[in-house]
N, C-alpha and C positions, 0 to 999 in steps of 0.2 A: 503493501500500499504505501503511495507516495502522500507524502503531508502536501495539504493544501494553505497556499498563501493568500489571504484576502485584505484588499483597501476597500473600507465603505467611507464615501464622501458625502457629507451633509453641511448644506447652508440654511442655517435659520436665520430669521426675520430678527433685527435687531431686538427689536420691543419686548421679544420673547427668550432672549438669553438666559437668564435666570431658571424658566421653568424647561428649557433646553437640557440645560447642565444636570439639573436635576434627574431628568427622565434617562439621560445618556448614564450619568453615573450606575443608576439602578440598573440598567442594562448591564453595564460592565458587570458588578457584581455579581448578578446572578449568573450570567452568563459563564464566568469563571468557576463557576461549580459545576459544567457539564463534562461529561465523560467527553473524552477525545479534545478538550479545550487545551491548547499548549500556550497559546498567550490571545489576547485580547486587552489591547491598551487603547483608552482613549486621548487623541491628542488634540488639541486646539492650535490651529493655523496662528502663526506668528505674525503675520502681516495684514490678514484679513479676518475681521470682526466677524464673529457668528459664523465662522467656519470652522467644521470639526472632522476628524475622520479617524475612524477605528482600523488597529493594524491585527489582522487574524490571522493566529495559525493554527489549522487543523490538524491531526493526527490522519485524519481521512475526509474525502467528500463525503465518506455516508455518515460521518459525526458532523458535519457542518450540515447536511441536510434534516438529522434531527434536528440540529438548533434551529433551523429554518423555519420549524412545526412548534417550535416550543411555546410555552403559554406568554412567559415575560418577553418575547418577542413580539408575539400577537400584540401584545399590550401597549409595547414600545411604539408597534407602526401605527396605532390607532391613537396614540397620545401626540406622537410627532406630526401627524399628519397636517393639522393646523398652524403648526410651528412654523415650518419647510417654507422658503424661499422659494425652492427649486427641489426638481425630482433627486432621491438619491443617486449616486452614480458608486455602481460598483466593479471593481476589478478582481479577478481570478487569476491563479497562476500556480505551477509547478516550479520548484527551483531547479535552475537548469544547470548549475554548476555546484 
């Protein structure tokens, strides 16, 4: 099984940043407990206010698929939708070297 690397990019409306950080932190806390989660880090962009990304590393694509249907991710998606400025961008890949 190959480890799966993911970067998810979020752009939140500036007037909702406190709410965004709260729900992002909850998502990170809950996700780190999941089987197969090797890394799940929240990073705030140094130059763009309201831009955050999550750097993920999963033991396998199957573990990530389980994450995608988790209750806490579903809750996050529901809560985040009205706070987002743009659609979430997700990049997935496997290490080449």
